[in-house]
mmCIF file of the N, C-alpha and C atoms, coordinates in Angstrom:
data_MODEL
# 
_entry.id   MODEL 
# 
loop_
_atom_site.group_PDB 
_atom_site.id 
_atom_site.type_symbol 
_atom_site.label_atom_id 
_atom_site.label_alt_id 
_atom_site.label_comp_id 
_atom_site.label_asym_id 
_atom_site.label_entity_id 
_atom_site.label_seq_id 
_atom_site.pdbx_PDB_ins_code 
_atom_site.Cartn_x 
_atom_site.Cartn_y 
_atom_site.Cartn_z 
_atom_site.occupancy 
_atom_site.B_iso_or_equiv 
_atom_site.pdbx_formal_charge 
_atom_site.auth_seq_id 
_atom_site.auth_comp_id 
_atom_site.auth_asym_id 
_atom_site.auth_atom_id 
_atom_site.pdbx_PDB_model_num 
ATOM 1   N N  . UNK A 1 1  ? 0.880   -1.252 -0.262  1.00 0.00 ? 1  UNK A N  1 
ATOM 2   C CA . UNK A 1 1  ? -0.123  -0.092 -0.393  1.00 0.00 ? 1  UNK A CA 1 
ATOM 3   C C  . UNK A 1 1  ? 0.768   0.685  0.304   1.00 0.00 ? 1  UNK A C  1 
ATOM 4   N N  . UNK A 1 2  ? 0.193   2.579  -0.456  1.00 0.00 ? 2  UNK A N  1 
ATOM 5   C CA . UNK A 1 2  ? 1.192   3.171  -0.735  1.00 0.00 ? 2  UNK A CA 1 
ATOM 6   C C  . UNK A 1 2  ? 0.827   4.333  0.466   1.00 0.00 ? 2  UNK A C  1 
ATOM 7   N N  . UNK A 1 3  ? 1.150   5.912  0.705   1.00 0.00 ? 3  UNK A N  1 
ATOM 8   C CA . UNK A 1 3  ? 1.194   6.810  1.543   1.00 0.00 ? 3  UNK A CA 1 
ATOM 9   C C  . UNK A 1 3  ? 1.328   8.014  0.645   1.00 0.00 ? 3  UNK A C  1 
ATOM 10  N N  . UNK A 1 4  ? 0.412   8.970  0.750   1.00 0.00 ? 4  UNK A N  1 
ATOM 11  C CA . UNK A 1 4  ? 1.033   9.679  -0.157  1.00 0.00 ? 4  UNK A CA 1 
ATOM 12  C C  . UNK A 1 4  ? 0.874   11.059 0.922   1.00 0.00 ? 4  UNK A C  1 
ATOM 13  N N  . UNK A 1 5  ? 1.701   12.313 0.682   1.00 0.00 ? 5  UNK A N  1 
ATOM 14  C CA . UNK A 1 5  ? 1.355   12.898 2.020   1.00 0.00 ? 5  UNK A CA 1 
ATOM 15  C C  . UNK A 1 5  ? 1.482   14.055 1.103   1.00 0.00 ? 5  UNK A C  1 
ATOM 16  N N  . UNK A 1 6  ? 0.147   14.324 1.125   1.00 0.00 ? 6  UNK A N  1 
ATOM 17  C CA . UNK A 1 6  ? -0.874  15.296 -0.156  1.00 0.00 ? 6  UNK A CA 1 
ATOM 18  C C  . UNK A 1 6  ? -0.385  17.116 -0.227  1.00 0.00 ? 6  UNK A C  1 
ATOM 19  N N  . UNK A 1 7  ? 0.082   17.263 1.183   1.00 0.00 ? 7  UNK A N  1 
ATOM 20  C CA . UNK A 1 7  ? 0.298   18.694 1.812   1.00 0.00 ? 7  UNK A CA 1 
ATOM 21  C C  . UNK A 1 7  ? 1.925   19.230 0.884   1.00 0.00 ? 7  UNK A C  1 
ATOM 22  N N  . UNK A 1 8  ? 2.778   17.631 0.304   1.00 0.00 ? 8  UNK A N  1 
ATOM 23  C CA . UNK A 1 8  ? 3.683   18.044 -0.675  1.00 0.00 ? 8  UNK A CA 1 
ATOM 24  C C  . UNK A 1 8  ? 3.676   17.959 -1.835  1.00 0.00 ? 8  UNK A C  1 
ATOM 25  N N  . UNK A 1 9  ? 2.369   17.385 -2.388  1.00 0.00 ? 9  UNK A N  1 
ATOM 26  C CA . UNK A 1 9  ? 2.362   17.005 -3.830  1.00 0.00 ? 9  UNK A CA 1 
ATOM 27  C C  . UNK A 1 9  ? 2.162   18.099 -4.576  1.00 0.00 ? 9  UNK A C  1 
ATOM 28  N N  . UNK A 1 10 ? 2.534   18.078 -6.062  1.00 0.00 ? 10 UNK A N  1 
ATOM 29  C CA . UNK A 1 10 ? 2.395   18.720 -6.987  1.00 0.00 ? 10 UNK A CA 1 
ATOM 30  C C  . UNK A 1 10 ? 1.333   18.310 -8.172  1.00 0.00 ? 10 UNK A C  1 
ATOM 31  N N  . UNK A 1 11 ? 0.598   17.608 -7.707  1.00 0.00 ? 11 UNK A N  1 
ATOM 32  C CA . UNK A 1 11 ? -0.848  17.409 -8.208  1.00 0.00 ? 11 UNK A CA 1 
ATOM 33  C C  . UNK A 1 11 ? 0.038   17.444 -9.962  1.00 0.00 ? 11 UNK A C  1 
ATOM 34  N N  . UNK A 1 12 ? 0.983   16.627 -10.034 1.00 0.00 ? 12 UNK A N  1 
ATOM 35  C CA . UNK A 1 12 ? 1.804   16.589 -11.842 1.00 0.00 ? 12 UNK A CA 1 
ATOM 36  C C  . UNK A 1 12 ? 0.818   15.061 -12.155 1.00 0.00 ? 12 UNK A C  1 
ATOM 37  N N  . UNK A 1 13 ? 0.744   14.036 -11.605 1.00 0.00 ? 13 UNK A N  1 
ATOM 38  C CA . UNK A 1 13 ? -0.520  13.235 -11.910 1.00 0.00 ? 13 UNK A CA 1 
ATOM 39  C C  . UNK A 1 13 ? 0.263   12.219 -12.505 1.00 0.00 ? 13 UNK A C  1 
ATOM 40  N N  . UNK A 1 14 ? 1.816   12.402 -12.428 1.00 0.00 ? 14 UNK A N  1 
ATOM 41  C CA . UNK A 1 14 ? 2.758   11.559 -13.004 1.00 0.00 ? 14 UNK A CA 1 
ATOM 42  C C  . UNK A 1 14 ? 2.760   9.812  -12.284 1.00 0.00 ? 14 UNK A C  1 
ATOM 43  N N  . UNK A 1 15 ? 1.953   9.530  -11.011 1.00 0.00 ? 15 UNK A N  1 
ATOM 44  C CA . UNK A 1 15 ? 1.944   8.223  -10.707 1.00 0.00 ? 15 UNK A CA 1 
ATOM 45  C C  . UNK A 1 15 ? 0.586   7.900  -11.182 1.00 0.00 ? 15 UNK A C  1 
ATOM 46  N N  . UNK A 1 16 ? -0.429  8.616  -11.320 1.00 0.00 ? 16 UNK A N  1 
ATOM 47  C CA . UNK A 1 16 ? -1.591  7.885  -11.634 1.00 0.00 ? 16 UNK A CA 1 
ATOM 48  C C  . UNK A 1 16 ? -1.468  7.185  -13.385 1.00 0.00 ? 16 UNK A C  1 
ATOM 49  N N  . UNK A 1 17 ? -0.349  8.480  -13.915 1.00 0.00 ? 17 UNK A N  1 
ATOM 50  C CA . UNK A 1 17 ? -0.475  7.759  -15.163 1.00 0.00 ? 17 UNK A CA 1 
ATOM 51  C C  . UNK A 1 17 ? 0.263   6.463  -15.380 1.00 0.00 ? 17 UNK A C  1 
ATOM 52  N N  . UNK A 1 18 ? 1.489   5.635  -14.057 1.00 0.00 ? 18 UNK A N  1 
ATOM 53  C CA . UNK A 1 18 ? 2.165   4.839  -14.241 1.00 0.00 ? 18 UNK A CA 1 
ATOM 54  C C  . UNK A 1 18 ? 1.959   3.517  -13.961 1.00 0.00 ? 18 UNK A C  1 
ATOM 55  N N  . UNK A 1 19 ? 0.575   3.901  -13.548 1.00 0.00 ? 19 UNK A N  1 
ATOM 56  C CA . UNK A 1 19 ? 0.416   2.543  -12.085 1.00 0.00 ? 19 UNK A CA 1 
ATOM 57  C C  . UNK A 1 19 ? -0.829  1.786  -13.630 1.00 0.00 ? 19 UNK A C  1 
ATOM 58  N N  . UNK A 1 20 ? -0.199  0.345  -13.033 1.00 0.00 ? 20 UNK A N  1 
ATOM 59  C CA . UNK A 1 20 ? -0.847  -0.195 -13.688 1.00 0.00 ? 20 UNK A CA 1 
ATOM 60  C C  . UNK A 1 20 ? -2.334  -1.226 -13.718 1.00 0.00 ? 20 UNK A C  1 
ATOM 61  N N  . UNK A 1 21 ? -2.289  -0.893 -12.760 1.00 0.00 ? 21 UNK A N  1 
ATOM 62  C CA . UNK A 1 21 ? -3.891  -1.180 -12.285 1.00 0.00 ? 21 UNK A CA 1 
ATOM 63  C C  . UNK A 1 21 ? -4.716  -0.010 -11.954 1.00 0.00 ? 21 UNK A C  1 
ATOM 64  N N  . UNK A 1 22 ? -4.848  0.761  -12.335 1.00 0.00 ? 22 UNK A N  1 
ATOM 65  C CA . UNK A 1 22 ? -5.266  2.202  -11.960 1.00 0.00 ? 22 UNK A CA 1 
ATOM 66  C C  . UNK A 1 22 ? -6.115  2.320  -9.910  1.00 0.00 ? 22 UNK A C  1 
ATOM 67  N N  . UNK A 1 23 ? -4.730  2.546  -9.301  1.00 0.00 ? 23 UNK A N  1 
ATOM 68  C CA . UNK A 1 23 ? -4.858  1.975  -7.946  1.00 0.00 ? 23 UNK A CA 1 
ATOM 69  C C  . UNK A 1 23 ? -4.687  3.949  -7.667  1.00 0.00 ? 23 UNK A C  1 
ATOM 70  N N  . UNK A 1 24 ? -4.181  4.730  -8.350  1.00 0.00 ? 24 UNK A N  1 
ATOM 71  C CA . UNK A 1 24 ? -4.230  5.852  -7.996  1.00 0.00 ? 24 UNK A CA 1 
ATOM 72  C C  . UNK A 1 24 ? -5.138  6.990  -9.141  1.00 0.00 ? 24 UNK A C  1 
ATOM 73  N N  . UNK A 1 25 ? -5.425  7.941  -8.820  1.00 0.00 ? 25 UNK A N  1 
ATOM 74  C CA . UNK A 1 25 ? -6.555  9.219  -9.521  1.00 0.00 ? 25 UNK A CA 1 
ATOM 75  C C  . UNK A 1 25 ? -6.547  10.329 -9.051  1.00 0.00 ? 25 UNK A C  1 
ATOM 76  N N  . UNK A 1 26 ? -6.580  10.608 -9.976  1.00 0.00 ? 26 UNK A N  1 
ATOM 77  C CA . UNK A 1 26 ? -7.023  12.700 -9.445  1.00 0.00 ? 26 UNK A CA 1 
ATOM 78  C C  . UNK A 1 26 ? -8.415  13.055 -9.377  1.00 0.00 ? 26 UNK A C  1 
ATOM 79  N N  . UNK A 1 27 ? -8.815  13.271 -8.111  1.00 0.00 ? 27 UNK A N  1 
ATOM 80  C CA . UNK A 1 27 ? -9.838  13.146 -8.349  1.00 0.00 ? 27 UNK A CA 1 
ATOM 81  C C  . UNK A 1 27 ? -9.864  14.857 -6.836  1.00 0.00 ? 27 UNK A C  1 
ATOM 82  N N  . UNK A 1 28 ? -10.630 15.448 -7.669  1.00 0.00 ? 28 UNK A N  1 
ATOM 83  C CA . UNK A 1 28 ? -10.557 17.232 -7.163  1.00 0.00 ? 28 UNK A CA 1 
ATOM 84  C C  . UNK A 1 28 ? -9.280  17.562 -7.515  1.00 0.00 ? 28 UNK A C  1 
ATOM 85  N N  . UNK A 1 29 ? -8.418  18.385 -6.413  1.00 0.00 ? 29 UNK A N  1 
ATOM 86  C CA . UNK A 1 29 ? -6.960  18.936 -6.188  1.00 0.00 ? 29 UNK A CA 1 
ATOM 87  C C  . UNK A 1 29 ? -6.350  17.963 -5.881  1.00 0.00 ? 29 UNK A C  1 
ATOM 88  N N  . UNK A 1 30 ? -6.465  16.531 -5.648  1.00 0.00 ? 30 UNK A N  1 
ATOM 89  C CA . UNK A 1 30 ? -5.560  15.636 -5.140  1.00 0.00 ? 30 UNK A CA 1 
ATOM 90  C C  . UNK A 1 30 ? -5.632  14.307 -5.904  1.00 0.00 ? 30 UNK A C  1 
ATOM 91  N N  . UNK A 1 31 ? -3.917  13.223 -4.803  1.00 0.00 ? 31 UNK A N  1 
ATOM 92  C CA . UNK A 1 31 ? -4.631  12.387 -5.757  1.00 0.00 ? 31 UNK A CA 1 
ATOM 93  C C  . UNK A 1 31 ? -4.940  10.934 -4.726  1.00 0.00 ? 31 UNK A C  1 
ATOM 94  N N  . UNK A 1 32 ? -5.388  10.837 -5.109  1.00 0.00 ? 32 UNK A N  1 
ATOM 95  C CA . UNK A 1 32 ? -6.713  8.918  -4.354  1.00 0.00 ? 32 UNK A CA 1 
ATOM 96  C C  . UNK A 1 32 ? -5.892  8.233  -4.949  1.00 0.00 ? 32 UNK A C  1 
ATOM 97  N N  . UNK A 1 33 ? -5.649  7.045  -3.851  1.00 0.00 ? 33 UNK A N  1 
ATOM 98  C CA . UNK A 1 33 ? -5.156  5.817  -3.843  1.00 0.00 ? 33 UNK A CA 1 
ATOM 99  C C  . UNK A 1 33 ? -6.249  4.605  -3.426  1.00 0.00 ? 33 UNK A C  1 
ATOM 100 N N  . UNK A 1 34 ? -6.257  3.804  -3.726  1.00 0.00 ? 34 UNK A N  1 
ATOM 101 C CA . UNK A 1 34 ? -7.080  2.652  -3.501  1.00 0.00 ? 34 UNK A CA 1 
ATOM 102 C C  . UNK A 1 34 ? -6.425  0.906  -3.641  1.00 0.00 ? 34 UNK A C  1 
ATOM 103 N N  . UNK A 1 35 ? -6.015  0.987  -1.955  1.00 0.00 ? 35 UNK A N  1 
ATOM 104 C CA . UNK A 1 35 ? -5.676  0.035  -1.833  1.00 0.00 ? 35 UNK A CA 1 
ATOM 105 C C  . UNK A 1 35 ? -6.096  -1.279 -1.592  1.00 0.00 ? 35 UNK A C  1 
ATOM 106 N N  . UNK A 1 36 ? -6.680  -1.950 -2.101  1.00 0.00 ? 36 UNK A N  1 
ATOM 107 C CA . UNK A 1 36 ? -7.463  -2.968 -3.046  1.00 0.00 ? 36 UNK A CA 1 
ATOM 108 C C  . UNK A 1 36 ? -7.182  -2.881 -3.981  1.00 0.00 ? 36 UNK A C  1 
ATOM 109 N N  . UNK A 1 37 ? -6.348  -2.269 -4.883  1.00 0.00 ? 37 UNK A N  1 
ATOM 110 C CA . UNK A 1 37 ? -6.289  -2.248 -6.211  1.00 0.00 ? 37 UNK A CA 1 
ATOM 111 C C  . UNK A 1 37 ? -4.420  -2.133 -6.327  1.00 0.00 ? 37 UNK A C  1 
ATOM 112 N N  . UNK A 1 38 ? -3.963  -1.559 -4.979  1.00 0.00 ? 38 UNK A N  1 
ATOM 113 C CA . UNK A 1 38 ? -2.295  -2.339 -5.543  1.00 0.00 ? 38 UNK A CA 1 
ATOM 114 C C  . UNK A 1 38 ? -1.965  -2.997 -5.103  1.00 0.00 ? 38 UNK A C  1 
ATOM 115 N N  . UNK A 1 39 ? -0.548  -3.221 -6.102  1.00 0.00 ? 39 UNK A N  1 
ATOM 116 C CA . UNK A 1 39 ? -0.193  -4.183 -5.942  1.00 0.00 ? 39 UNK A CA 1 
ATOM 117 C C  . UNK A 1 39 ? 1.638   -4.245 -5.577  1.00 0.00 ? 39 UNK A C  1 
ATOM 118 N N  . UNK A 1 40 ? 1.394   -3.259 -5.034  1.00 0.00 ? 40 UNK A N  1 
ATOM 119 C CA . UNK A 1 40 ? 3.025   -2.694 -4.388  1.00 0.00 ? 40 UNK A CA 1 
ATOM 120 C C  . UNK A 1 40 ? 3.779   -2.772 -5.548  1.00 0.00 ? 40 UNK A C  1 
ATOM 121 N N  . UNK A 1 41 ? 4.118   -2.618 -6.788  1.00 0.00 ? 41 UNK A N  1 
ATOM 122 C CA . UNK A 1 41 ? 4.833   -2.507 -7.766  1.00 0.00 ? 41 UNK A CA 1 
ATOM 123 C C  . UNK A 1 41 ? 5.706   -1.365 -7.530  1.00 0.00 ? 41 UNK A C  1 
ATOM 124 N N  . UNK A 1 42 ? 5.837   -0.499 -6.456  1.00 0.00 ? 42 UNK A N  1 
ATOM 125 C CA . UNK A 1 42 ? 6.410   0.595  -6.389  1.00 0.00 ? 42 UNK A CA 1 
ATOM 126 C C  . UNK A 1 42 ? 6.872   2.051  -7.719  1.00 0.00 ? 42 UNK A C  1 
ATOM 127 N N  . UNK A 1 43 ? 6.240   1.710  -8.715  1.00 0.00 ? 43 UNK A N  1 
ATOM 128 C CA . UNK A 1 43 ? 6.365   2.420  -10.085 1.00 0.00 ? 43 UNK A CA 1 
ATOM 129 C C  . UNK A 1 43 ? 5.812   4.247  -10.011 1.00 0.00 ? 43 UNK A C  1 
ATOM 130 N N  . UNK A 1 44 ? 4.806   4.291  -9.072  1.00 0.00 ? 44 UNK A N  1 
ATOM 131 C CA . UNK A 1 44 ? 4.534   5.959  -8.556  1.00 0.00 ? 44 UNK A CA 1 
ATOM 132 C C  . UNK A 1 44 ? 5.310   5.900  -7.535  1.00 0.00 ? 44 UNK A C  1 
ATOM 133 N N  . UNK A 1 45 ? 6.341   5.196  -7.117  1.00 0.00 ? 45 UNK A N  1 
ATOM 134 C CA . UNK A 1 45 ? 7.122   5.959  -5.772  1.00 0.00 ? 45 UNK A CA 1 
ATOM 135 C C  . UNK A 1 45 ? 8.411   6.392  -6.609  1.00 0.00 ? 45 UNK A C  1 
ATOM 136 N N  . UNK A 1 46 ? 8.798   5.966  -7.865  1.00 0.00 ? 46 UNK A N  1 
ATOM 137 C CA . UNK A 1 46 ? 10.237  6.244  -8.490  1.00 0.00 ? 46 UNK A CA 1 
ATOM 138 C C  . UNK A 1 46 ? 9.607   7.103  -9.257  1.00 0.00 ? 46 UNK A C  1 
ATOM 139 N N  . UNK A 1 47 ? 8.408   7.429  -9.637  1.00 0.00 ? 47 UNK A N  1 
ATOM 140 C CA . UNK A 1 47 ? 8.213   8.650  -10.424 1.00 0.00 ? 47 UNK A CA 1 
ATOM 141 C C  . UNK A 1 47 ? 7.919   10.220 -10.478 1.00 0.00 ? 47 UNK A C  1 
ATOM 142 N N  . UNK A 1 48 ? 7.828   9.594  -8.504  1.00 0.00 ? 48 UNK A N  1 
ATOM 143 C CA . UNK A 1 48 ? 7.376   11.182 -7.805  1.00 0.00 ? 48 UNK A CA 1 
ATOM 144 C C  . UNK A 1 48 ? 8.164   12.173 -7.851  1.00 0.00 ? 48 UNK A C  1 
ATOM 145 N N  . UNK A 1 49 ? 7.934   13.187 -8.468  1.00 0.00 ? 49 UNK A N  1 
ATOM 146 C CA . UNK A 1 49 ? 9.039   14.216 -8.521  1.00 0.00 ? 49 UNK A CA 1 
ATOM 147 C C  . UNK A 1 49 ? 9.244   14.584 -7.181  1.00 0.00 ? 49 UNK A C  1 
ATOM 148 N N  . UNK A 1 50 ? 8.286   14.782 -6.549  1.00 0.00 ? 50 UNK A N  1 
ATOM 149 C CA . UNK A 1 50 ? 8.291   15.337 -4.990  1.00 0.00 ? 50 UNK A CA 1 
ATOM 150 C C  . UNK A 1 50 ? 8.246   14.693 -4.015  1.00 0.00 ? 50 UNK A C  1 
ATOM 151 N N  . UNK A 1 51 ? 8.766   13.215 -4.237  1.00 0.00 ? 51 UNK A N  1 
ATOM 152 C CA . UNK A 1 51 ? 8.784   12.956 -2.881  1.00 0.00 ? 51 UNK A CA 1 
ATOM 153 C C  . UNK A 1 51 ? 8.331   12.081 -2.314  1.00 0.00 ? 51 UNK A C  1 
ATOM 154 N N  . UNK A 1 52 ? 6.704   12.462 -2.691  1.00 0.00 ? 52 UNK A N  1 
ATOM 155 C CA . UNK A 1 52 ? 5.707   12.058 -1.127  1.00 0.00 ? 52 UNK A CA 1 
ATOM 156 C C  . UNK A 1 52 ? 5.185   10.913 -0.913  1.00 0.00 ? 52 UNK A C  1 
ATOM 157 N N  . UNK A 1 53 ? 5.265   9.960  -2.131  1.00 0.00 ? 53 UNK A N  1 
ATOM 158 C CA . UNK A 1 53 ? 4.415   8.743  -2.064  1.00 0.00 ? 53 UNK A CA 1 
ATOM 159 C C  . UNK A 1 53 ? 5.894   7.601  -1.060  1.00 0.00 ? 53 UNK A C  1 
ATOM 160 N N  . UNK A 1 54 ? 5.505   7.042  -0.119  1.00 0.00 ? 54 UNK A N  1 
ATOM 161 C CA . UNK A 1 54 ? 5.676   5.630  0.358   1.00 0.00 ? 54 UNK A CA 1 
ATOM 162 C C  . UNK A 1 54 ? 5.231   4.990  -0.024  1.00 0.00 ? 54 UNK A C  1 
ATOM 163 N N  . UNK A 1 55 ? 6.312   3.611  0.282   1.00 0.00 ? 55 UNK A N  1 
ATOM 164 C CA . UNK A 1 55 ? 5.220   2.271  -0.378  1.00 0.00 ? 55 UNK A CA 1 
ATOM 165 C C  . UNK A 1 55 ? 5.261   1.560  0.867   1.00 0.00 ? 55 UNK A C  1 
ATOM 166 N N  . UNK A 1 56 ? 4.715   0.549  1.240   1.00 0.00 ? 56 UNK A N  1 
ATOM 167 C CA . UNK A 1 56 ? 4.552   0.212  2.269   1.00 0.00 ? 56 UNK A CA 1 
ATOM 168 C C  . UNK A 1 56 ? 3.891   -1.744 1.929   1.00 0.00 ? 56 UNK A C  1 
ATOM 169 N N  . UNK A 1 57 ? 5.399   -2.371 1.569   1.00 0.00 ? 57 UNK A N  1 
ATOM 170 C CA . UNK A 1 57 ? 4.399   -3.283 0.633   1.00 0.00 ? 57 UNK A CA 1 
ATOM 171 C C  . UNK A 1 57 ? 3.931   -4.340 1.727   1.00 0.00 ? 57 UNK A C  1 
ATOM 172 N N  . UNK A 1 58 ? 2.841   -5.185 1.159   1.00 0.00 ? 58 UNK A N  1 
ATOM 173 C CA . UNK A 1 58 ? 1.865   -6.241 2.137   1.00 0.00 ? 58 UNK A CA 1 
ATOM 174 C C  . UNK A 1 58 ? 0.827   -5.411 2.551   1.00 0.00 ? 58 UNK A C  1 
ATOM 175 N N  . UNK A 1 59 ? 0.707   -4.173 3.079   1.00 0.00 ? 59 UNK A N  1 
ATOM 176 C CA . UNK A 1 59 ? 0.145   -3.698 3.966   1.00 0.00 ? 59 UNK A CA 1 
ATOM 177 C C  . UNK A 1 59 ? -1.106  -3.088 3.131   1.00 0.00 ? 59 UNK A C  1 
ATOM 178 N N  . UNK A 1 60 ? -2.685  -3.109 3.138   1.00 0.00 ? 60 UNK A N  1 
ATOM 179 C CA . UNK A 1 60 ? -3.829  -3.168 2.602   1.00 0.00 ? 60 UNK A CA 1 
ATOM 180 C C  . UNK A 1 60 ? -4.473  -2.313 3.555   1.00 0.00 ? 60 UNK A C  1 
ATOM 181 N N  . UNK A 1 61 ? -4.246  -1.764 5.031   1.00 0.00 ? 61 UNK A N  1 
ATOM 182 C CA . UNK A 1 61 ? -5.473  -0.825 5.896   1.00 0.00 ? 61 UNK A CA 1 
ATOM 183 C C  . UNK A 1 61 ? -4.665  -0.016 6.034   1.00 0.00 ? 61 UNK A C  1 
ATOM 184 N N  . UNK A 1 62 ? -4.927  1.470  5.639   1.00 0.00 ? 62 UNK A N  1 
ATOM 185 C CA . UNK A 1 62 ? -4.001  2.557  6.506   1.00 0.00 ? 62 UNK A CA 1 
ATOM 186 C C  . UNK A 1 62 ? -3.758  2.686  8.291   1.00 0.00 ? 62 UNK A C  1 
ATOM 187 N N  . UNK A 1 63 ? -4.350  1.503  9.094   1.00 0.00 ? 63 UNK A N  1 
ATOM 188 C CA . UNK A 1 63 ? -3.842  1.683  10.393  1.00 0.00 ? 63 UNK A CA 1 
ATOM 189 C C  . UNK A 1 63 ? -3.049  0.520  10.753  1.00 0.00 ? 63 UNK A C  1 
ATOM 190 N N  . UNK A 1 64 ? -2.504  -0.134 9.722   1.00 0.00 ? 64 UNK A N  1 
ATOM 191 C CA . UNK A 1 64 ? -1.099  -1.041 9.445   1.00 0.00 ? 64 UNK A CA 1 
ATOM 192 C C  . UNK A 1 64 ? 0.183   -0.291 8.956   1.00 0.00 ? 64 UNK A C  1 
ATOM 193 N N  . UNK A 1 65 ? 0.027   0.973  8.315   1.00 0.00 ? 65 UNK A N  1 
ATOM 194 C CA . UNK A 1 65 ? 0.865   1.751  8.058   1.00 0.00 ? 65 UNK A CA 1 
ATOM 195 C C  . UNK A 1 65 ? 1.820   1.676  9.373   1.00 0.00 ? 65 UNK A C  1 
ATOM 196 N N  . UNK A 1 66 ? 3.134   1.831  9.576   1.00 0.00 ? 66 UNK A N  1 
ATOM 197 C CA . UNK A 1 66 ? 3.785   1.965  10.624  1.00 0.00 ? 66 UNK A CA 1 
ATOM 198 C C  . UNK A 1 66 ? 3.966   3.622  10.621  1.00 0.00 ? 66 UNK A C  1 
ATOM 199 N N  . UNK A 1 67 ? 3.988   4.365  11.466  1.00 0.00 ? 67 UNK A N  1 
ATOM 200 C CA . UNK A 1 67 ? 3.773   5.917  12.275  1.00 0.00 ? 67 UNK A CA 1 
ATOM 201 C C  . UNK A 1 67 ? 5.134   6.499  12.020  1.00 0.00 ? 67 UNK A C  1 
ATOM 202 N N  . UNK A 1 68 ? 5.564   7.304  11.538  1.00 0.00 ? 68 UNK A N  1 
ATOM 203 C CA . UNK A 1 68 ? 6.935   7.827  11.269  1.00 0.00 ? 68 UNK A CA 1 
ATOM 204 C C  . UNK A 1 68 ? 6.979   8.695  12.115  1.00 0.00 ? 68 UNK A C  1 
ATOM 205 N N  . UNK A 1 69 ? 8.538   8.351  12.553  1.00 0.00 ? 69 UNK A N  1 
ATOM 206 C CA . UNK A 1 69 ? 8.847   9.115  13.659  1.00 0.00 ? 69 UNK A CA 1 
ATOM 207 C C  . UNK A 1 69 ? 9.547   10.094 13.794  1.00 0.00 ? 69 UNK A C  1 
# 
């Protein structure tokens, strides 16, 4: 599962364009992700110029994402 830090996102939609399973899309003025679709490929992380996407392999629920310290 990915986590997008929305306050740093520059809304370039690059992540959405490379996602092979359409797990990220532009909704209004922010990028939304759909964990149930995510296959943990990491392509979105690699193309993000703002470096605001983190990948947590194998995680499918937001509450299971490790807390950042």
